[in-house]
Structures are given as C-alpha cells and as structure tokens.
All heavy atoms as TSV, in Angstrom:
chain	resi	resn	atom	element	x	y	z
A	1	MET	N	N	125.565	-116.692	-135.247
A	1	MET	CA	C	124.350	-117.107	-134.561
A	1	MET	C	C	123.368	-117.638	-135.588
A	1	MET	O	O	123.086	-116.991	-136.584
A	1	MET	CB	C	123.791	-115.884	-133.830
A	1	MET	CG	C	122.403	-116.011	-133.325
A	1	MET	SD	S	122.424	-116.740	-131.711
A	1	MET	CE	C	120.712	-117.007	-131.524
A	2	GLN	N	N	122.841	-118.815	-135.326
A	2	GLN	CA	C	121.853	-119.380	-136.231
A	2	GLN	C	C	120.485	-118.816	-135.888
A	2	GLN	O	O	120.150	-118.628	-134.735
A	2	GLN	CB	C	121.821	-120.892	-136.102
A	2	GLN	CG	C	123.092	-121.542	-136.578
A	2	GLN	CD	C	123.012	-123.046	-136.459
A	2	GLN	OE1	O	122.072	-123.599	-135.922
A	2	GLN	NE2	N	124.024	-123.715	-136.966
A	3	THR	N	N	119.717	-118.560	-136.909
A	3	THR	CA	C	118.364	-118.080	-136.683
A	3	THR	C	C	117.460	-119.251	-136.367
A	3	THR	O	O	117.757	-120.391	-136.727
A	3	THR	CB	C	117.824	-117.345	-137.927
A	3	THR	OG1	O	117.873	-118.238	-139.023
A	3	THR	CG2	C	118.646	-116.110	-138.226
A	4	PRO	N	N	116.352	-118.995	-135.686
A	4	PRO	CA	C	115.442	-120.098	-135.391
A	4	PRO	C	C	114.839	-120.663	-136.664
A	4	PRO	O	O	114.886	-120.030	-137.718
A	4	PRO	CB	C	114.362	-119.463	-134.512
A	4	PRO	CG	C	114.519	-118.013	-134.636
A	4	PRO	CD	C	115.893	-117.740	-135.154
A	5	LEU	N	N	114.284	-121.831	-136.551
A	5	LEU	CA	C	113.561	-122.405	-137.672
A	5	LEU	C	C	112.389	-121.481	-138.002
A	5	LEU	O	O	112.065	-120.594	-137.215
A	5	LEU	CB	C	113.098	-123.814	-137.304
A	5	LEU	CG	C	114.257	-124.790	-137.057
A	5	LEU	CD1	C	113.749	-126.111	-136.510
A	5	LEU	CD2	C	115.053	-125.024	-138.311
A	6	PRO	N	N	111.743	-121.644	-139.142
A	6	PRO	CA	C	110.744	-120.682	-139.593
A	6	PRO	C	C	109.621	-120.325	-138.613
A	6	PRO	O	O	109.013	-119.286	-138.748
A	6	PRO	CB	C	110.159	-121.346	-140.843
A	6	PRO	CG	C	111.238	-122.236	-141.318
A	6	PRO	CD	C	111.972	-122.686	-140.099
A	7	THR	N	N	109.352	-121.126	-137.646
A	7	THR	CA	C	108.263	-120.850	-136.725
A	7	THR	C	C	108.766	-120.194	-135.444
A	7	THR	O	O	109.899	-120.389	-135.044
A	7	THR	CB	C	107.495	-122.141	-136.378
A	7	THR	OG1	O	106.459	-121.807	-135.483
A	7	THR	CG2	C	108.391	-123.167	-135.746
A	8	HIS	N	N	107.909	-119.406	-134.820
A	8	HIS	CA	C	108.252	-118.809	-133.528
A	8	HIS	C	C	107.621	-119.592	-132.387
A	8	HIS	O	O	107.833	-119.261	-131.224
A	8	HIS	CB	C	107.793	-117.346	-133.476
A	8	HIS	CG	C	108.523	-116.499	-134.457
A	8	HIS	ND1	N	109.836	-116.136	-134.292
A	8	HIS	CD2	C	108.135	-115.951	-135.624
A	8	HIS	CE1	C	110.222	-115.392	-135.320
A	8	HIS	NE2	N	109.209	-115.278	-136.140
A	9	ASP	N	N	106.863	-120.626	-132.716
A	9	ASP	CA	C	106.228	-121.464	-131.709
A	9	ASP	C	C	107.247	-122.485	-131.212
A	9	ASP	O	O	107.726	-123.318	-131.989
A	9	ASP	CB	C	105.019	-122.169	-132.312
A	9	ASP	CG	C	104.369	-123.152	-131.363
A	9	ASP	OD1	O	104.536	-122.998	-130.135
A	9	ASP	OD2	O	103.697	-124.071	-131.841
A	10	PRO	N	N	107.602	-122.440	-129.923
A	10	PRO	CA	C	108.623	-123.364	-129.412
A	10	PRO	C	C	108.284	-124.836	-129.609
A	10	PRO	O	O	109.180	-125.639	-129.863
A	10	PRO	CB	C	108.704	-123.017	-127.922
A	10	PRO	CG	C	108.195	-121.627	-127.818
A	10	PRO	CD	C	107.163	-121.489	-128.903
A	11	VAL	N	N	107.025	-125.198	-129.510
A	11	VAL	CA	C	106.650	-126.607	-129.677
A	11	VAL	C	C	106.858	-127.050	-131.125
A	11	VAL	O	O	107.389	-128.132	-131.383
A	11	VAL	CB	C	105.200	-126.863	-129.213
A	11	VAL	CG1	C	104.774	-128.288	-129.519
A	11	VAL	CG2	C	105.063	-126.569	-127.722
A	12	GLN	N	N	106.475	-126.212	-132.069
A	12	GLN	CA	C	106.704	-126.554	-133.481
A	12	GLN	C	C	108.203	-126.626	-133.775
A	12	GLN	O	O	108.653	-127.522	-134.495
A	12	GLN	CB	C	106.023	-125.544	-134.394
A	12	GLN	CG	C	104.522	-125.668	-134.415
A	12	GLN	CD	C	103.878	-124.670	-135.365
A	12	GLN	OE1	O	104.462	-123.637	-135.687
A	12	GLN	NE2	N	102.676	-124.971	-135.799
A	13	THR	N	N	108.961	-125.681	-133.227
A	13	THR	CA	C	110.409	-125.708	-133.418
A	13	THR	C	C	110.986	-126.966	-132.788
A	13	THR	O	O	111.855	-127.619	-133.382
A	13	THR	CB	C	111.058	-124.451	-132.809
A	13	THR	OG1	O	110.481	-123.287	-133.393
A	13	THR	CG2	C	112.559	-124.437	-133.068
A	14	ALA	N	N	110.510	-127.330	-131.598
A	14	ALA	CA	C	110.987	-128.541	-130.925
A	14	ALA	C	C	110.725	-129.775	-131.783
A	14	ALA	O	O	111.615	-130.621	-131.950
A	14	ALA	CB	C	110.301	-128.686	-129.567
A	15	ARG	N	N	109.526	-129.874	-132.325
A	15	ARG	CA	C	109.204	-131.024	-133.183
A	15	ARG	C	C	110.099	-131.066	-134.421
A	15	ARG	O	O	110.555	-132.141	-134.829
A	15	ARG	CB	C	107.736	-130.982	-133.587
A	15	ARG	CG	C	106.818	-131.354	-132.456
A	15	ARG	CD	C	105.370	-131.435	-132.909
A	15	ARG	NE	N	104.531	-131.870	-131.811
A	15	ARG	CZ	C	103.467	-131.211	-131.377
A	15	ARG	NH1	N	103.069	-130.108	-131.981
A	15	ARG	NH2	N	102.767	-131.670	-130.367
A	16	ALA	N	N	110.341	-129.902	-135.010
A	16	ALA	CA	C	111.206	-129.853	-136.192
A	16	ALA	C	C	112.634	-130.271	-135.836
A	16	ALA	O	O	113.269	-131.017	-136.591
A	16	ALA	CB	C	111.190	-128.447	-136.789
A	17	LEU	N	N	113.136	-129.809	-134.691
A	17	LEU	CA	C	114.480	-130.208	-134.272
A	17	LEU	C	C	114.547	-131.706	-133.984
A	17	LEU	O	O	115.531	-132.367	-134.333
A	17	LEU	CB	C	114.912	-129.441	-133.022
A	17	LEU	CG	C	115.322	-127.984	-133.211
A	17	LEU	CD1	C	115.678	-127.365	-131.869
A	17	LEU	CD2	C	116.485	-127.848	-134.168
A	18	MET	N	N	113.517	-132.238	-133.351
A	18	MET	CA	C	113.492	-133.665	-133.061
A	18	MET	C	C	113.476	-134.478	-134.349
A	18	MET	O	O	114.136	-135.524	-134.438
A	18	MET	CB	C	112.291	-134.000	-132.183
A	18	MET	CG	C	112.424	-133.438	-130.777
A	18	MET	SD	S	110.904	-133.551	-129.803
A	18	MET	CE	C	110.915	-135.301	-129.404
A	19	GLU	N	N	112.750	-133.999	-135.335
A	19	GLU	CA	C	112.709	-134.669	-136.637
A	19	GLU	C	C	114.082	-134.608	-137.315
A	19	GLU	O	O	114.564	-135.588	-137.871
A	19	GLU	CB	C	111.653	-133.999	-137.526
A	19	GLU	CG	C	111.551	-134.564	-138.903
A	19	GLU	CD	C	110.831	-135.899	-138.972
A	19	GLU	OE1	O	110.065	-136.220	-138.043
A	19	GLU	OE2	O	111.047	-136.607	-139.968
A	20	ARG	N	N	114.708	-133.441	-137.247
A	20	ARG	CA	C	115.981	-133.220	-137.935
A	20	ARG	C	C	117.154	-133.848	-137.198
A	20	ARG	O	O	118.044	-134.422	-137.827
A	20	ARG	CB	C	116.224	-131.722	-138.089
A	20	ARG	CG	C	117.465	-131.403	-138.912
A	20	ARG	CD	C	117.676	-129.931	-139.098
A	20	ARG	NE	N	116.599	-129.360	-139.891
A	20	ARG	CZ	C	116.458	-128.064	-140.129
A	20	ARG	NH1	N	117.311	-127.197	-139.638
A	20	ARG	NH2	N	115.458	-127.630	-140.853
A	21	TYR	N	N	117.198	-133.713	-135.858
A	21	TYR	CA	C	118.388	-134.102	-135.100
A	21	TYR	C	C	118.192	-135.319	-134.195
A	21	TYR	O	O	119.150	-135.777	-133.587
A	21	TYR	CB	C	118.874	-132.931	-134.240
A	21	TYR	CG	C	119.340	-131.761	-135.061
A	21	TYR	CD1	C	118.554	-130.629	-135.183
A	21	TYR	CD2	C	120.565	-131.791	-135.727
A	21	TYR	CE1	C	118.975	-129.539	-135.937
A	21	TYR	CE2	C	120.994	-130.713	-136.484
A	21	TYR	CZ	C	120.191	-129.597	-136.586
A	21	TYR	OH	O	120.609	-128.521	-137.337
A	22	GLY	N	N	116.979	-135.813	-134.084
A	22	GLY	CA	C	116.739	-136.990	-133.254
A	22	GLY	C	C	117.128	-136.751	-131.805
A	22	GLY	O	O	116.755	-135.735	-131.212
A	23	LEU	N	N	117.910	-137.653	-131.252
A	23	LEU	CA	C	118.293	-137.570	-129.850
A	23	LEU	C	C	119.174	-136.363	-129.539
A	23	LEU	O	O	119.307	-135.986	-128.384
A	23	LEU	CB	C	119.004	-138.859	-129.418
A	23	LEU	CG	C	118.140	-140.120	-129.443
A	23	LEU	CD1	C	118.979	-141.353	-129.114
A	23	LEU	CD2	C	116.969	-139.979	-128.478
A	24	ARG	N	N	119.753	-135.745	-130.540
A	24	ARG	CA	C	120.603	-134.565	-130.337
A	24	ARG	C	C	119.802	-133.267	-130.274
A	24	ARG	O	O	120.359	-132.203	-130.044
A	24	ARG	CB	C	121.622	-134.452	-131.485
A	24	ARG	CG	C	122.659	-135.547	-131.482
A	24	ARG	CD	C	123.803	-135.279	-132.468
A	24	ARG	NE	N	124.412	-133.992	-132.208
A	24	ARG	CZ	C	124.433	-132.971	-133.087
A	24	ARG	NH1	N	123.884	-133.096	-134.277
A	24	ARG	NH2	N	125.022	-131.840	-132.791
A	25	ALA	N	N	118.495	-133.318	-130.459
A	25	ALA	CA	C	117.673	-132.110	-130.551
A	25	ALA	C	C	117.822	-131.203	-129.331
A	25	ALA	O	O	117.972	-129.983	-129.470
A	25	ALA	CB	C	116.205	-132.483	-130.766
A	26	ALA	N	N	117.780	-131.765	-128.139
A	26	ALA	CA	C	117.899	-130.947	-126.931
A	26	ALA	C	C	119.261	-130.266	-126.870
A	26	ALA	O	O	119.360	-129.089	-126.509
A	26	ALA	CB	C	117.657	-131.782	-125.687
A	27	ALA	N	N	120.309	-130.992	-127.235
A	27	ALA	CA	C	121.652	-130.407	-127.235
A	27	ALA	C	C	121.747	-129.262	-128.246
A	27	ALA	O	O	122.385	-128.246	-127.976
A	27	ALA	CB	C	122.697	-131.476	-127.538
A	28	VAL	N	N	121.112	-129.417	-129.383
A	28	VAL	CA	C	121.112	-128.358	-130.398
A	28	VAL	C	C	120.394	-127.128	-129.859
A	28	VAL	O	O	120.893	-125.999	-129.990
A	28	VAL	CB	C	120.469	-128.849	-131.715
A	28	VAL	CG1	C	120.255	-127.698	-132.688
A	28	VAL	CG2	C	121.328	-129.929	-132.348
A	29	ALA	N	N	119.245	-127.316	-129.225
A	29	ALA	CA	C	118.496	-126.184	-128.663
A	29	ALA	C	C	119.308	-125.492	-127.574
A	29	ALA	O	O	119.355	-124.254	-127.514
A	29	ALA	CB	C	117.155	-126.655	-128.110
A	30	GLU	N	N	119.971	-126.261	-126.723
A	30	GLU	CA	C	120.795	-125.673	-125.663
A	30	GLU	C	C	121.979	-124.903	-126.252
A	30	GLU	O	O	122.355	-123.839	-125.745
A	30	GLU	CB	C	121.287	-126.760	-124.702
A	30	GLU	CG	C	120.197	-127.371	-123.868
A	30	GLU	CD	C	119.565	-126.410	-122.868
A	30	GLU	OE1	O	120.161	-125.355	-122.564
A	30	GLU	OE2	O	118.460	-126.707	-122.393
A	31	GLN	N	N	122.567	-125.441	-127.309
A	31	GLN	CA	C	123.686	-124.746	-127.961
A	31	GLN	C	C	123.222	-123.416	-128.552
A	31	GLN	O	O	123.885	-122.399	-128.423
A	31	GLN	CB	C	124.304	-125.621	-129.060
A	31	GLN	CG	C	125.419	-124.940	-129.832
A	31	GLN	CD	C	126.598	-124.533	-128.957
A	31	GLN	OE1	O	126.972	-125.272	-128.049
A	31	GLN	NE2	N	127.174	-123.380	-129.215
A	32	ARG	N	N	122.068	-123.425	-129.181
A	32	ARG	CA	C	121.539	-122.185	-129.751
A	32	ARG	C	C	121.189	-121.183	-128.657
A	32	ARG	O	O	121.365	-119.977	-128.824
A	32	ARG	CB	C	120.360	-122.483	-130.656
A	32	ARG	CG	C	120.826	-123.216	-131.915
A	32	ARG	CD	C	119.744	-123.426	-132.912
A	32	ARG	NE	N	120.248	-124.187	-134.046
A	32	ARG	CZ	C	119.513	-124.612	-135.034
A	32	ARG	NH1	N	118.215	-124.345	-135.065
A	32	ARG	NH2	N	120.041	-125.301	-136.026
A	33	ALA	N	N	120.716	-121.674	-127.507
A	33	ALA	CA	C	120.453	-120.781	-126.371
A	33	ALA	C	C	121.757	-120.161	-125.889
A	33	ALA	O	O	121.818	-118.952	-125.604
A	33	ALA	CB	C	119.767	-121.544	-125.242
A	34	ALA	N	N	122.808	-120.961	-125.810
A	34	ALA	CA	C	124.113	-120.447	-125.384
A	34	ALA	C	C	124.635	-119.396	-126.364
A	34	ALA	O	O	125.174	-118.363	-125.960
A	34	ALA	CB	C	125.117	-121.599	-125.248
A	35	GLU	N	N	124.444	-119.644	-127.645
A	35	GLU	CA	C	124.869	-118.676	-128.658
A	35	GLU	C	C	124.100	-117.363	-128.507
A	35	GLU	O	O	124.674	-116.283	-128.640
A	35	GLU	CB	C	124.668	-119.246	-130.057
A	35	GLU	CG	C	125.612	-120.390	-130.382
A	35	GLU	CD	C	125.241	-121.112	-131.666
A	35	GLU	OE1	O	124.231	-120.752	-132.319
A	35	GLU	OE2	O	125.958	-122.073	-132.021
A	36	ALA	N	N	122.809	-117.456	-128.230
A	36	ALA	CA	C	121.989	-116.260	-128.048
A	36	ALA	C	C	122.432	-115.487	-126.808
A	36	ALA	O	O	122.470	-114.253	-126.815
A	36	ALA	CB	C	120.511	-116.639	-127.942
A	37	ARG	N	N	122.775	-116.211	-125.746
A	37	ARG	CA	C	123.243	-115.559	-124.523
A	37	ARG	C	C	124.534	-114.799	-124.791
A	37	ARG	O	O	124.661	-113.631	-124.420
A	37	ARG	CB	C	123.453	-116.590	-123.409
A	37	ARG	CG	C	123.788	-115.951	-122.064
A	37	ARG	CD	C	124.018	-116.972	-120.962
A	37	ARG	NE	N	125.222	-117.757	-121.227
A	37	ARG	CZ	C	125.240	-119.040	-121.582
A	37	ARG	NH1	N	124.120	-119.716	-121.707
A	37	ARG	NH2	N	126.366	-119.662	-121.807
A	38	VAL	N	N	125.478	-115.426	-125.482
A	38	VAL	CA	C	126.751	-114.790	-125.799
A	38	VAL	C	C	126.533	-113.576	-126.702
A	38	VAL	O	O	127.193	-112.550	-126.551
A	38	VAL	CB	C	127.719	-115.800	-126.457
A	38	VAL	CG1	C	128.931	-115.113	-127.046
A	38	VAL	CG2	C	128.132	-116.858	-125.441
A	39	ALA	N	N	125.583	-113.686	-127.626
A	39	ALA	CA	C	125.309	-112.597	-128.565
A	39	ALA	C	C	124.488	-111.480	-127.926
A	39	ALA	O	O	124.269	-110.441	-128.553
A	39	ALA	CB	C	124.578	-113.138	-129.790
A	40	GLY	N	N	124.030	-111.684	-126.693
A	40	GLY	CA	C	123.231	-110.656	-126.024
A	40	GLY	C	C	121.850	-110.496	-126.629
A	40	GLY	O	O	121.331	-109.393	-126.718
A	41	GLU	N	N	121.256	-111.609	-127.043
A	41	GLU	CA	C	119.923	-111.595	-127.654
A	41	GLU	C	C	118.921	-112.270	-126.726
A	41	GLU	O	O	118.657	-113.473	-126.851
A	41	GLU	CB	C	119.970	-112.288	-129.013
A	41	GLU	CG	C	120.880	-111.593	-130.008
A	41	GLU	CD	C	120.919	-112.272	-131.363
A	41	GLU	OE1	O	120.118	-113.204	-131.597
A	41	GLU	OE2	O	121.754	-111.882	-132.176
A	42	PRO	N	N	118.351	-111.527	-125.773
A	42	PRO	CA	C	117.472	-112.147	-124.774
A	42	PRO	C	C	116.222	-112.800	-125.356
A	42	PRO	O	O	115.774	-113.833	-124.840
A	42	PRO	CB	C	117.115	-111.003	-123.829
A	42	PRO	CG	C	117.430	-109.751	-124.569
A	42	PRO	CD	C	118.498	-110.097	-125.562
A	43	ALA	N	N	115.657	-112.248	-126.409
A	43	ALA	CA	C	114.458	-112.860	-127.001
A	43	ALA	C	C	114.798	-114.222	-127.590
A	43	ALA	O	O	114.040	-115.195	-127.417
A	43	ALA	CB	C	113.845	-111.951	-128.058
A	44	GLN	N	N	115.934	-114.313	-128.277
A	44	GLN	CA	C	116.364	-115.600	-128.840
A	44	GLN	C	C	116.721	-116.578	-127.728
A	44	GLN	O	O	116.414	-117.770	-127.816
A	44	GLN	CB	C	117.568	-115.403	-129.770
A	44	GLN	CG	C	117.228	-114.728	-131.075
A	44	GLN	CD	C	116.329	-115.609	-131.925
A	44	GLN	OE1	O	116.655	-116.764	-132.188
A	44	GLN	NE2	N	115.210	-115.069	-132.348
A	45	LEU	N	N	117.356	-116.078	-126.673
A	45	LEU	CA	C	117.683	-116.927	-125.530
A	45	LEU	C	C	116.417	-117.535	-124.942
A	45	LEU	O	O	116.349	-118.749	-124.718
A	45	LEU	CB	C	118.429	-116.112	-124.470
A	45	LEU	CG	C	118.754	-116.832	-123.163
A	45	LEU	CD1	C	119.605	-118.064	-123.390
A	45	LEU	CD2	C	119.438	-115.861	-122.209
A	46	ASP	N	N	115.413	-116.716	-124.713
A	46	ASP	CA	C	114.137	-117.211	-124.183
A	46	ASP	C	C	113.511	-118.234	-125.123
A	46	ASP	O	O	112.979	-119.261	-124.683
A	46	ASP	CB	C	113.155	-116.062	-123.953
A	46	ASP	CG	C	113.541	-115.190	-122.776
A	46	ASP	OD1	O	114.390	-115.604	-121.954
A	46	ASP	OD2	O	112.993	-114.078	-122.675
A	47	HIS	N	N	113.554	-117.929	-126.426
A	47	HIS	CA	C	112.974	-118.850	-127.409
A	47	HIS	C	C	113.644	-120.217	-127.327
A	47	HIS	O	O	112.964	-121.246	-127.225
A	47	HIS	CB	C	113.113	-118.271	-128.820
A	47	HIS	CG	C	112.683	-119.234	-129.892
A	47	HIS	ND1	N	111.363	-119.497	-130.164
A	47	HIS	CD2	C	113.416	-119.998	-130.745
A	47	HIS	CE1	C	111.287	-120.396	-131.138
A	47	HIS	NE2	N	112.518	-120.713	-131.508
A	48	TRP	N	N	114.959	-120.259	-127.361
A	48	TRP	CA	C	115.663	-121.532	-127.391
A	48	TRP	C	C	115.551	-122.279	-126.076
A	48	TRP	O	O	115.511	-123.511	-126.056
A	48	TRP	CB	C	117.110	-121.344	-127.831
A	48	TRP	CG	C	117.152	-121.037	-129.294
A	48	TRP	CD1	C	117.497	-119.859	-129.888
A	48	TRP	CD2	C	116.763	-121.919	-130.357
A	48	TRP	NE1	N	117.348	-119.961	-131.247
A	48	TRP	CE2	C	116.905	-121.215	-131.565
A	48	TRP	CE3	C	116.310	-123.233	-130.400
A	48	TRP	CZ2	C	116.617	-121.785	-132.803
A	48	TRP	CZ3	C	116.016	-123.801	-131.637
A	48	TRP	CH2	C	116.171	-123.077	-132.818
A	49	ARG	N	N	115.457	-121.554	-124.962
A	49	ARG	CA	C	115.196	-122.225	-123.686
A	49	ARG	C	C	113.811	-122.862	-123.698
A	49	ARG	O	O	113.631	-123.974	-123.192
A	49	ARG	CB	C	115.314	-121.240	-122.524
A	49	ARG	CG	C	116.746	-120.913	-122.175
A	49	ARG	CD	C	116.810	-119.963	-121.009
A	49	ARG	NE	N	118.173	-119.739	-120.584
A	49	ARG	CZ	C	118.533	-118.771	-119.775
A	49	ARG	NH1	N	117.629	-117.930	-119.283
A	49	ARG	NH2	N	119.795	-118.621	-119.419
A	50	SER	N	N	112.846	-122.157	-124.269
A	50	SER	CA	C	111.492	-122.707	-124.386
A	50	SER	C	C	111.483	-123.933	-125.295
A	50	SER	O	O	110.769	-124.906	-125.029
A	50	SER	CB	C	110.519	-121.652	-124.915
A	50	SER	OG	O	110.372	-120.607	-123.992
A	51	VAL	N	N	112.249	-123.888	-126.354
A	51	VAL	CA	C	112.350	-125.036	-127.265
A	51	VAL	C	C	112.943	-126.235	-126.533
A	51	VAL	O	O	112.420	-127.353	-126.629
A	51	VAL	CB	C	113.186	-124.677	-128.513
A	51	VAL	CG1	C	113.480	-125.926	-129.347
A	51	VAL	CG2	C	112.473	-123.620	-129.353
A	52	ALA	N	N	114.011	-126.021	-125.782
A	52	ALA	CA	C	114.638	-127.118	-125.037
A	52	ALA	C	C	113.651	-127.722	-124.033
A	52	ALA	O	O	113.563	-128.946	-123.891
A	52	ALA	CB	C	115.896	-126.625	-124.328
A	53	SER	N	N	112.905	-126.872	-123.380
A	53	SER	CA	C	111.892	-127.339	-122.433
A	53	SER	C	C	110.804	-128.139	-123.150
A	53	SER	O	O	110.361	-129.189	-122.666
A	53	SER	CB	C	111.285	-126.147	-121.701
A	53	SER	OG	O	110.302	-126.557	-120.809
A	54	ALA	N	N	110.381	-127.659	-124.307
A	54	ALA	CA	C	109.357	-128.359	-125.084
A	54	ALA	C	C	109.855	-129.724	-125.539
A	54	ALA	O	O	109.096	-130.701	-125.530
A	54	ALA	CB	C	108.932	-127.516	-126.289
A	55	ILE	N	N	111.119	-129.818	-125.910
A	55	ILE	CA	C	111.683	-131.105	-126.320
A	55	ILE	C	C	111.618	-132.087	-125.155
A	55	ILE	O	O	111.194	-133.234	-125.319
A	55	ILE	CB	C	113.134	-130.942	-126.824
A	55	ILE	CG1	C	113.139	-130.209	-128.167
A	55	ILE	CG2	C	113.833	-132.304	-126.942
A	55	ILE	CD1	C	114.511	-129.744	-128.620
A	56	SER	N	N	111.999	-131.637	-123.980
A	56	SER	CA	C	111.946	-132.499	-122.796
A	56	SER	C	C	110.521	-132.962	-122.526
A	56	SER	O	O	110.280	-134.140	-122.238
A	56	SER	CB	C	112.488	-131.766	-121.573
A	56	SER	OG	O	113.849	-131.500	-121.733
A	57	GLU	N	N	109.590	-132.030	-122.612
A	57	GLU	CA	C	108.185	-132.367	-122.351
A	57	GLU	C	C	107.644	-133.330	-123.415
A	57	GLU	O	O	106.939	-134.285	-123.093
A	57	GLU	CB	C	107.341	-131.103	-122.298
A	57	GLU	CG	C	105.902	-131.340	-121.933
A	57	GLU	CD	C	105.698	-131.861	-120.510
A	57	GLU	OE1	O	106.627	-131.789	-119.693
A	57	GLU	OE2	O	104.585	-132.359	-120.229
A	58	LEU	N	N	107.967	-133.085	-124.666
A	58	LEU	CA	C	107.500	-133.978	-125.737
A	58	LEU	C	C	108.063	-135.382	-125.555
A	58	LEU	O	O	107.352	-136.367	-125.764
A	58	LEU	CB	C	107.891	-133.414	-127.105
A	58	LEU	CG	C	107.096	-132.198	-127.567
A	58	LEU	CD1	C	107.766	-131.557	-128.781
A	58	LEU	CD2	C	105.657	-132.574	-127.880
A	59	ARG	N	N	109.317	-135.479	-125.166
A	59	ARG	CA	C	109.903	-136.802	-124.949
A	59	ARG	C	C	109.273	-137.489	-123.746
A	59	ARG	O	O	109.066	-138.695	-123.761
A	59	ARG	CB	C	111.410	-136.677	-124.749
A	59	ARG	CG	C	112.129	-136.424	-126.033
A	59	ARG	CD	C	113.602	-136.567	-125.878
A	59	ARG	NE	N	114.249	-136.375	-127.167
A	59	ARG	CZ	C	115.410	-135.793	-127.338
A	59	ARG	NH1	N	116.080	-135.355	-126.287
A	59	ARG	NH2	N	115.920	-135.675	-128.541
A	60	ARG	N	N	108.978	-136.707	-122.720
A	60	ARG	CA	C	108.393	-137.272	-121.502
A	60	ARG	C	C	106.988	-137.798	-121.750
A	60	ARG	O	O	106.598	-138.823	-121.209
A	60	ARG	CB	C	108.362	-136.213	-120.406
A	60	ARG	CG	C	107.946	-136.741	-119.055
A	60	ARG	CD	C	107.907	-135.642	-118.007
A	60	ARG	NE	N	106.810	-134.703	-118.215
A	60	ARG	CZ	C	105.545	-134.952	-117.932
A	60	ARG	NH1	N	105.185	-136.110	-117.463
A	60	ARG	NH2	N	104.624	-134.030	-118.125
A	61	THR	N	N	106.240	-137.113	-122.604
A	61	THR	CA	C	104.834	-137.478	-122.810
A	61	THR	C	C	104.597	-138.278	-124.080
A	61	THR	O	O	103.466	-138.652	-124.347
A	61	THR	CB	C	103.960	-136.204	-122.852
A	61	THR	OG1	O	104.387	-135.370	-123.931
A	61	THR	CG2	C	104.028	-135.448	-121.538
A	62	ARG	N	N	105.641	-138.518	-124.849
A	62	ARG	CA	C	105.476	-139.283	-126.090
A	62	ARG	C	C	105.070	-140.708	-125.787
A	62	ARG	O	O	105.686	-141.368	-124.947
A	62	ARG	CB	C	106.791	-139.287	-126.872
A	62	ARG	CG	C	106.683	-140.055	-128.177
A	62	ARG	CD	C	107.978	-140.214	-128.875
A	62	ARG	NE	N	108.550	-138.928	-129.196
A	62	ARG	CZ	C	109.770	-138.767	-129.663
A	62	ARG	NH1	N	110.550	-139.800	-129.863
A	62	ARG	NH2	N	110.224	-137.554	-129.943
A	63	PRO	N	N	104.022	-141.184	-126.450
A	63	PRO	CA	C	103.616	-142.582	-126.218
A	63	PRO	C	C	104.722	-143.524	-126.674
A	63	PRO	O	O	105.391	-143.277	-127.672
A	63	PRO	CB	C	102.374	-142.769	-127.082
A	63	PRO	CG	C	102.084	-141.464	-127.728
A	63	PRO	CD	C	103.196	-140.518	-127.407
A	64	THR	N	N	104.919	-144.571	-125.924
A	64	THR	CA	C	105.914	-145.564	-126.311
A	64	THR	C	C	105.288	-146.577	-127.247
A	64	THR	O	O	104.100	-146.885	-127.147
A	64	THR	CB	C	106.492	-146.292	-125.073
A	64	THR	OG1	O	105.411	-146.888	-124.366
A	64	THR	CG2	C	107.229	-145.322	-124.178
A	65	THR	N	N	106.066	-147.069	-128.153
A	65	THR	CA	C	105.598	-148.111	-129.085
A	65	THR	C	C	106.268	-149.411	-128.719
A	65	THR	O	O	107.441	-149.452	-128.362
A	65	THR	CB	C	105.903	-147.728	-130.542
A	65	THR	OG1	O	107.302	-147.515	-130.670
A	65	THR	CG2	C	105.149	-146.486	-130.957
A	66	HIS	N	N	105.532	-150.471	-128.805
A	66	HIS	CA	C	106.083	-151.782	-128.459
A	66	HIS	C	C	106.212	-152.637	-129.679
A	66	HIS	O	O	105.530	-152.712	-130.542
A	66	HIS	CB	C	105.215	-152.490	-127.450
A	66	HIS	CG	C	105.131	-151.760	-126.131
A	66	HIS	ND1	N	105.953	-150.749	-125.771
A	66	HIS	CD2	C	104.304	-151.906	-125.086
A	66	HIS	CE1	C	105.642	-150.314	-124.555
A	66	HIS	NE2	N	104.616	-151.005	-124.124
C-alpha cells in the first residue's frame, strides 16, 4: 500500500497528483483507494476517495486557455 503524499489535505494531494501524473491522476487516486479498501484502511480509503473527487472538481472548474 502506498502512503499518501505528504499532505492530508485532499485538494493539495489532488493538485500534486495532477502535476505528477497529468491525465492519469484520477486513475492513480482510484487505484490507491482500491488498495486501501483491500487493506482494510477506512481512513485511507476516505482520503483517496476525497482526492479523486477533488481531481474531478479541479478539472471541472479549471479555466481553459485558448
């Protein structure tokens, strides 16, 4: 099981994943949530679900550049 990035704030973690993994960030967060579920770690599961949600929200509200 991979540990979360240094922050416990889902939005900061989401931004870090987006920076590191680009379009794969949501898939990475979902994979980590699945790993937490299998490991029986509900706090980590909640964290990674929150991160995945934050990634979706950040992408939805990100200003587009032309």
